[in-house]
VEXNU-514154 format. One record per residue (C-alpha): x, y, z. Coordinates in steps of 0.001 Angstrom, whole numbers, plus 500000, padded with zeros to 6 digits. Example, Ala and Ser with C-alpha at 12.3 -4.5 7.8 and 13.67 -1.06 7.14 Angstrom:
% VEXNU-514154
NODE_east_north_up
NODE_512300_495500_507800 $
NODE_513670_498940_507140 $
This chain:
% VEXNU-514154
NODE_east_north_up
NODE_116760_839631_158102 $
NODE_118922_841604_160426 $
NODE_119071_845010_158884 $
NODE_119490_847284_161794 $
NODE_122789_849099_162078 $
NODE_123610_848380_165738 $
NODE_123279_844613_165304 $
NODE_125260_844629_162090 $
NODE_128070_846716_163461 $
NODE_128423_844448_166434 $
NODE_129274_841535_164215 $
NODE_131115_842890_161197 $
NODE_134455_841394_162248 $
NODE_134298_837620_161881 $
NODE_136076_835785_164699 $
NODE_138627_833011_164406 $
NODE_137095_829500_164160 $
NODE_136861_827722_167512 $
NODE_137108_824265_165934 $
NODE_137891_822480_162674 $
NODE_135886_823540_159651 $
NODE_133952_820271_159329 $
NODE_132995_820429_163011 $
NODE_131669_823972_162690 $
NODE_129673_823026_159606 $
NODE_128152_820042_161428 $
NODE_127385_822299_164419 $
NODE_125569_824853_162273 $
NODE_123565_822198_160418 $
NODE_122709_820420_163685 $
NODE_121480_823635_165281 $
NODE_119321_824491_162287 $
NODE_117933_820953_162125 $
NODE_117020_821056_165833 $
NODE_115177_824360_165416 $
NODE_113211_823206_162381 $
NODE_112434_819837_163951 $
NODE_111272_821277_167271 $
NODE_108975_823803_165614 $
NODE_107657_821629_162787 $
NODE_107278_818221_164420 $
NODE_107099_818822_168151 $
NODE_105283_822189_167873 $
NODE_107688_823860_170302 $
NODE_107408_827653_170391 $
NODE_110068_829249_168117 $
NODE_111432_831287_171040 $
NODE_112315_828106_172944 $
NODE_113470_826296_169807 $
NODE_115962_829057_168979 $
NODE_117444_828933_172474 $
NODE_117837_825148_172316 $
NODE_119236_825350_168781 $
NODE_121885_827824_169922 $
NODE_122935_825501_172756 $
NODE_123246_822612_170270 $
NODE_125472_824719_167995 $
NODE_127805_825597_170858 $
NODE_127909_822052_172237 $
NODE_128710_820427_168871 $
NODE_131303_823120_168132 $
NODE_132998_822334_171444 $
NODE_132451_825737_173013 $
NODE_132123_826392_176712 $
NODE_128361_826491_177265 $
NODE_128736_829519_179526 $
NODE_130230_831345_176525 $
NODE_127338_830133_174373 $
NODE_124815_831585_176815 $
NODE_126749_834862_176845 $
NODE_126803_834994_173038 $
NODE_123082_834271_172832 $
NODE_122271_836920_175442 $
NODE_124444_839475_173649 $
NODE_122776_838839_170300 $
NODE_119321_838785_171877 $
NODE_119925_842071_173681 $
NODE_121447_843825_170665 $
NODE_118527_842782_168463 $
NODE_115913_843751_171047 $
NODE_117594_847117_171625 $
NODE_117637_848008_167945 $
NODE_115021_846046_166031 $
NODE_112680_845632_169006 $
NODE_112252_849356_169618 $
NODE_111640_849953_165925 $
NODE_109041_847185_165759 $
NODE_107228_848620_168798 $
NODE_107136_852150_167371 $
NODE_106193_850820_163951 $
NODE_103354_848790_165447 $
NODE_102012_851898_167203 $
NODE_102087_853838_163950 $
NODE_100537_850931_162030 $
NODE_097694_850583_164560 $
NODE_097025_854319_164398 $
NODE_097085_854124_160607 $
NODE_094553_851291_160659 $
NODE_092179_852599_163342 $
NODE_092053_856101_161862 $
NODE_090984_854730_158489 $
NODE_094202_855936_156873 $
NODE_095136_852422_155751 $
NODE_091662_852026_154240 $
NODE_092132_855311_152413 $
NODE_095413_854134_150916 $
NODE_093911_850777_149972 $
NODE_090775_852305_148435 $
NODE_092965_854571_146324 $
NODE_095256_851730_145221 $
NODE_092396_849329_144527 $
NODE_090396_852051_142834 $
NODE_093168_852960_140402 $
NODE_094680_849539_139784 $
NODE_093074_846410_138425 $
NODE_093338_843216_140425 $
NODE_095939_842029_137936 $
NODE_098055_845146_138464 $
NODE_097909_845217_142281 $
NODE_101084_843129_142795 $
NODE_102937_845549_140496 $
NODE_101658_848487_142514 $
NODE_102779_846778_145727 $
NODE_106334_846160_144462 $
NODE_106588_849860_143602 $
NODE_105316_850855_147047 $
NODE_107781_848469_148699 $
NODE_110689_849826_146668 $
NODE_109846_853447_147470 $
NODE_109426_852758_151177 $
NODE_112532_850564_151221 $
NODE_114856_853058_149527 $
NODE_116114_854739_152699 $
NODE_114483_852475_155299 $
NODE_115574_849385_157172 $
NODE_113576_846270_156310 $
NODE_111984_845916_159750 $
NODE_110598_849456_159713 $
NODE_109282_849203_156177 $
NODE_107573_845916_156975 $
NODE_105695_847126_160039 $
NODE_104627_850286_158195 $
NODE_103362_848325_155200 $
NODE_101596_845472_157016 $
NODE_098245_847255_157454 $
NODE_098248_848102_153740 $
NODE_099272_844555_152735 $
NODE_096540_843025_154925 $
NODE_093819_845327_153649 $
NODE_094790_845065_149981 $
NODE_094698_841264_150267 $
NODE_091318_841267_152001 $
NODE_089739_843893_149749 $
NODE_091020_842460_146467 $
NODE_090470_838796_147297 $
NODE_094063_837989_146332 $
NODE_096305_835721_148389 $
NODE_098205_837465_151176 $
NODE_101391_836031_149646 $
NODE_100532_837269_146139 $
NODE_100173_840793_147521 $
NODE_102872_840634_150195 $
NODE_105781_839027_148319 $
NODE_106108_841927_145827 $
NODE_106174_844443_148691 $
NODE_108792_842399_150547 $
NODE_110843_842098_147362 $
NODE_110828_845874_146984 $
NODE_111993_846375_150561 $
NODE_114697_843705_150395 $
NODE_116132_844579_146982 $
NODE_116695_848195_147964 $
NODE_118708_847005_150956 $
NODE_120912_844737_148887 $
NODE_121533_846781_145768 $
NODE_121034_850473_146339 $
NODE_123070_852849_148509 $
NODE_122630_854601_150945 $
NODE_121786_851403_152843 $
NODE_124634_850560_155242 $
NODE_125734_847371_153475 $
NODE_126157_848728_149926 $
NODE_127466_852047_151226 $
NODE_130158_850331_153309 $
NODE_131100_848109_150356 $
NODE_131409_851206_148159 $
NODE_133779_852764_150669 $
NODE_135802_849571_151245 $
NODE_136355_848990_147529 $
NODE_136691_852708_146664 $
NODE_133878_852419_144144 $
NODE_132091_855416_142668 $
NODE_128934_856057_144702 $
NODE_126903_857679_141917 $
NODE_127802_854963_139394 $
NODE_126998_852222_141917 $
NODE_123659_853856_142683 $
NODE_122774_854045_138985 $
NODE_123857_850486_138224 $
NODE_122117_849319_141394 $
NODE_118788_850643_140123 $
NODE_119399_848938_136758 $
NODE_120071_845634_138545 $
NODE_117132_846050_140920 $
NODE_114418_846641_138300 $
NODE_114500_843300_136409 $
NODE_115328_841487_139633 $
NODE_112225_842919_141284 $
NODE_110034_841980_138332 $
NODE_111060_838314_138608 $
NODE_111203_837957_142399 $
NODE_108242_840260_143073 $
NODE_105005_840087_141046 $
NODE_105982_837071_138900 $
NODE_107167_834883_141774 $
NODE_104428_836226_144049 $
NODE_101796_834868_141666 $
NODE_103368_831387_141822 $
NODE_104042_831498_145581 $
NODE_100434_832540_146187 $
NODE_099355_829162_144806 $
NODE_101839_827258_146963 $
NODE_101049_829162_150141 $
NODE_097428_830247_150452 $
NODE_096802_831927_153806 $
NODE_094109_834437_154764 $
NODE_095061_837957_155736 $
NODE_095142_838312_159557 $
NODE_092702_840694_161214 $
NODE_095413_842344_163332 $
NODE_094921_845757_161765 $
NODE_091166_845704_161216 $
NODE_089664_849173_161086 $
NODE_087278_850385_163766 $
NODE_083703_849297_163168 $
NODE_082442_852870_163493 $
NODE_085041_854259_161099 $
NODE_083557_855736_157928 $
NODE_085001_857297_154794 $
NODE_083812_860749_155889 $
NODE_085950_860587_159026 $
NODE_089124_859295_157457 $
NODE_092237_861393_156935 $
NODE_092682_862312_153280 $
NODE_094851_860252_150961 $
NODE_097423_863040_150683 $
NODE_097712_863502_154436 $
NODE_097887_859754_155029 $
NODE_100572_859269_152391 $
NODE_102582_862186_153795 $
NODE_102352_860649_157279 $
NODE_103638_857294_155997 $
NODE_106457_858905_154031 $
NODE_107547_861231_156864 $
NODE_110041_858757_158404 $
NODE_111165_857836_154883 $
NODE_111946_861464_154104 $
NODE_113711_861993_157440 $
NODE_115944_858950_156940 $
NODE_116617_859853_153319 $
NODE_117612_863347_154471 $
NODE_120132_861823_156882 $
NODE_121591_859646_154131 $
NODE_121903_862553_151712 $
NODE_123488_864747_154396 $
NODE_126069_862034_155109 $
NODE_126944_861990_151399 $
NODE_126675_865669_150452 $
NODE_127780_867492_153626 $
NODE_130011_864708_154995 $
NODE_131139_866794_157976 $
NODE_130008_865610_161433 $
NODE_130940_868994_162894 $
NODE_128427_870841_160704 $
NODE_125292_871757_162664 $
NODE_123045_870972_159689 $
NODE_124374_867426_159422 $
NODE_124081_866904_163163 $
NODE_120401_867903_163061 $
NODE_119637_865781_159988 $
NODE_121533_862829_161455 $
NODE_119447_863033_164622 $
NODE_116123_863399_162818 $
NODE_117024_860623_160386 $
NODE_118026_858090_163028 $
NODE_115440_855292_162606 $
NODE_114286_855429_166224 $
NODE_113835_859224_166173 $
NODE_112240_859226_162710 $
NODE_109634_856659_163739 $
NODE_109001_858391_167063 $
NODE_108349_861646_165200 $
NODE_106044_859804_162782 $
NODE_103998_858410_165685 $
NODE_103707_861808_167402 $
NODE_102809_863607_164167 $
NODE_100315_860828_163416 $
NODE_098334_861825_166520 $
NODE_097394_865033_164700 $
NODE_097434_863991_161020 $
NODE_095706_860620_161438 $
NODE_094011_860484_164842 $
NODE_092415_863929_165016 $
NODE_090809_863859_161518 $
NODE_089256_860504_162473 $
NODE_087686_862118_165545 $
NODE_090038_860545_168079 $
NODE_090575_862376_171332 $
NODE_093435_861891_173757 $
NODE_091776_858914_175431 $
NODE_091061_857178_172130 $
NODE_094620_857704_170876 $
NODE_096011_856384_174160 $
NODE_093823_853281_173791 $
NODE_095151_852730_170280 $
NODE_098730_852924_171551 $
NODE_097963_850445_174339 $
NODE_096291_848015_171949 $
NODE_099219_848118_169507 $
NODE_101771_846457_171768 $
NODE_100313_843146_173119 $
NODE_100010_841485_169657 $
NODE_103718_842020_168912 $
NODE_105206_840673_172162 $
NODE_105645_837216_170676 $
NODE_107177_838668_167526 $
NODE_109668_840693_169559 $
NODE_110794_837629_171524 $
NODE_111165_835451_168433 $
NODE_113006_838093_166401 $
NODE_115356_838819_169310 $
NODE_115985_835098_169834 $
NODE_116831_834877_166130 $
NODE_119455_837543_166754 $
NODE_120805_835495_169660 $
NODE_121076_832347_167537 $
NODE_122848_834325_164825 $
NODE_125383_835654_167344 $
NODE_126187_832144_168566 $
NODE_126946_831136_164969 $
NODE_129080_834242_164443 $
NODE_131091_833584_167606 $
NODE_131941_830017_166542 $
NODE_133884_831509_163620 $
NODE_132042_829543_160954 $
NODE_131800_832679_158816 $
NODE_135584_832980_158726 $
NODE_135929_829303_157845 $
NODE_133472_829520_154972 $
NODE_135184_832649_153668 $
NODE_138541_830855_153657 $
NODE_137076_827937_151704 $
NODE_135545_830248_149124 $
NODE_138761_832238_148627 $
NODE_140639_829013_147881 $
NODE_138387_828417_144846 $
NODE_139565_829822_141505 $
NODE_136572_831821_140244 $
NODE_135952_835170_138582 $
NODE_135982_838084_141000 $
NODE_132247_838738_140522 $
NODE_131246_835125_141188 $
NODE_133716_834820_144073 $
NODE_132425_838034_145661 $
NODE_128856_836742_145365 $
NODE_129782_833329_146756 $
NODE_131596_834821_149754 $
NODE_128563_836928_150597 $
NODE_126273_833899_150169 $
NODE_128299_831732_152535 $
NODE_128573_834409_155207 $
NODE_124872_835214_154846 $
NODE_123968_831537_155306 $
NODE_126277_831264_158304 $
NODE_125432_834476_160148 $
NODE_121912_835340_158959 $
NODE_122814_838996_158420 $
NODE_122751_840617_154987 $
NODE_124712_843613_156236 $
NODE_127399_841482_157906 $
NODE_127692_839425_154709 $
NODE_128103_842552_152584 $
NODE_130640_844258_154819 $
NODE_132708_841123_155427 $
NODE_132733_839948_151803 $
NODE_133786_843390_150582 $
NODE_136730_843393_152985 $
NODE_137792_839921_151802 $
NODE_137925_840834_148091 $
NODE_139681_844176_148514 $
NODE_143020_842728_147453 $
NODE_141490_841109_144369 $
NODE_140165_844303_142766 $
NODE_143317_846396_142719 $
NODE_143531_848269_139423 $
NODE_139929_847541_138437 $
NODE_137920_850230_136624 $
NODE_135138_852216_138307 $
NODE_132492_850167_136520 $
NODE_134091_846878_137574 $
NODE_134301_848028_141183 $
NODE_130623_848999_141188 $
NODE_129664_845614_139735 $
NODE_131654_843831_142466 $
NODE_129723_845849_145064 $
NODE_126435_844777_143450 $
NODE_127520_841134_143207 $
NODE_128240_841199_146930 $
NODE_124855_842844_147550 $
NODE_123144_840083_145570 $
NODE_124938_837387_147557 $
NODE_123965_839000_150847 $
NODE_120267_838356_150110 $
NODE_120572_834611_149495 $
NODE_118122_832217_151216 $
NODE_117034_833775_154482 $
NODE_116438_830972_156986 $
NODE_116112_830262_160707 $
NODE_119227_832165_161837 $
NODE_117824_835366_160309 $
NODE_115637_837549_162514 $
NODE_113820_838725_159372 $
NODE_112730_835142_158682 $
NODE_110836_835060_161971 $
NODE_109483_838560_161467 $
NODE_107924_837576_158134 $
NODE_106712_834239_159506 $
NODE_104881_835812_162429 $
NODE_103436_838838_160622 $
NODE_102139_836687_157761 $
NODE_100950_833893_160037 $
NODE_102973_831208_158230 $
NODE_104504_827905_159242 $
NODE_108257_827400_158919 $
NODE_107724_825418_155719 $
NODE_105444_828068_154207 $
NODE_107958_830787_155068 $
NODE_110712_828870_153283 $
NODE_108502_828272_150213 $
NODE_107628_831957_149952 $
NODE_110005_834370_151708 $
NODE_113194_832272_151581 $
NODE_112747_831388_147913 $
NODE_111970_835014_147076 $
NODE_115235_836077_148716 $
NODE_117094_833400_146753 $
NODE_115540_834607_143501 $
NODE_116608_838165_144302 $
NODE_120135_836907_144864 $
NODE_120483_834642_141821 $
NODE_118704_836907_139341 $
NODE_120642_839881_140699 $
NODE_123931_838078_140062 $
NODE_122739_837161_136560 $
NODE_121978_840794_135731 $
NODE_125367_841877_137147 $
NODE_127140_839315_134937 $
NODE_125183_840522_131899 $
NODE_126083_844124_132662 $
NODE_129716_843068_132901 $
NODE_129518_841963_129259 $
NODE_128116_845242_127926 $
NODE_129492_848072_130105 $
């Protein structure tokens, strides 16, 4: 799921189709089929499969293969430059959180105050809180040590525990400003920000209940995988040498608070020349916020656990090798997505959807769904769909405009698959096969989308 701003902004303007609509559709399906087939049947590494899949898309679409390579390299580089840095910093923080015993402290507190039956509900709440101001990739790498440990300690399936947390992260991105997608849609459609925020929370709550704990329980039976040992605590770590729960929680929430402060400053101050906004914008930039969290963690997490400079340096060194493969796969997913974008299939699908005679809410959702399936980016789907329906909402009330924004947000979450960098991120962190990822993560995203649209349509009847 490509949630990072730089990648999204690079692809918000859909290009003109390079071939006939049917040819582009065949190209996209052929590329996806090649990727799935190579990984599933021939056991080719996903990094190589994504490169080959991108070449197939370009060849079937009739593009110059030199242009295809350029598109792939551009998407790969943009994803690595944005998402890759965040994953690396997040992995450092997560390793420090685990080795200091901070993750154990959080887990002991959660497990100690929640029954096994209530743990998935606690995890969806944690995911929603973390996901409110935070990009999906950052929230995921921060939560992984907690998800692993809760699954191991409680004896529940990793999917039963992890799906609710992922649902919380993803739903906040799709439905609730100040995430870039919903916020841009609000501005494009001239919707009321406060009303959209309030209605977004109303839509998110029942949607999270269905796609989070309820679906997680079912998915945990379909996909039963053990929790990886990536973030195992140190063998000599004891409860007496852990950072306190309050300090650990404050360390985890520090980047959340910094990014939320940036979002609020952009809304309340809304003046780039103001020194206060400049400072908050800098501190709340995801890269800076995570860097600060890592540096502060040296003192709030490492020192209370008895770590000296050498020990902390060793933790930082050990954090990076396990994520090299993830970085390559996620970046290659961004490259594949860019090849699809540059064929113009998103524009073609949008034209087909606009030709259908549907209600504005359903049409807005369908446009976002098609662009999401074609490009793999929730933010691109939201921004593009909102620009396409601008002429259809003239004269609509504030409530109707907000509901259109939320319908678009719901559509932008639909069925994450192999052209979505988030798909590979979840697959690798959870240690899943492609099929298991589709049966858990992809279906969860689809539930978020469909249930979200259902709630929006119900709200349209009563507000």
